[in-house]
C-alpha angles and dihedrals in degrees: 000000000000089000092053093048094050091046090050091049094052092046092053094046090050094045091048093051098078090052091062099044114109092213129021121202116190120214113176113205138185125211134183135169147105134307135195113222134199141149133234100237144157090228132069115273142159121227119250135195146208151157128308125196130164151139135224146155133242114221110202116235098178129252147201128259112321094350125086131181132212144174109235121191118178144172119222134184113207146165114234128166146126145232115236119203109239118223120240124243089232100081091174093061090036092212130154129235103200147289131304109216123212119182115198123197114208139184107208131190115199119193105201140180107214129197119196123197111198110209093179136348108299095007134080150113131279128206123178142174138176147107130303135197125198140188125210107228098174144000126199139171128060090332121056096205093239088130093055131088119245097224126065130177138175149121129304129194128175148146142189149151132285120204113182094326096321117117132207109185138173127185150157132239116203111192116214095181117091095227092195115100093196128082099228097076142011123226124191121180119244118189135185113185138182117190140171123207150145130254120203 
């Protein structure tokens, strides 16, 4: 309950910021790259990985000196997932027989507050933080995803470098939702991503 209350407060603050800005400047952007995926779980697993593509818009909130602020909502399509270590039938030896792969395909919507430090004209550094919400649209592999919840939410933090509209970004997603619908285990998404893109 505390996680949900904190997330709602952050979302309300971020969504309210554009309304108080004196001047809004829109900058659409596109990003694509690769992400390393895992889950926080009580069972043995091996991390997985997959693609990440998306688009968003920076809504200018003003700034001071070389620092500018913007509200940055985006929509991303990404492949998450994990590999669970299967137990052996030989319980005496306690050996393992392999991994069970589950690929999860999500649509995510991060709602981020971005700070931009312009070190020289056309160049600078970005840092951003905010909540995200996600929806599981498909699952494939050895697991069909039927035991997983459709909705996910959590916190996202990232940063990167801009060079004449080109972006190189890295970030983390920390899932707060237990995506398991069962009571035996709890799974929370953990994501590390690297993307390149272009901001207009």
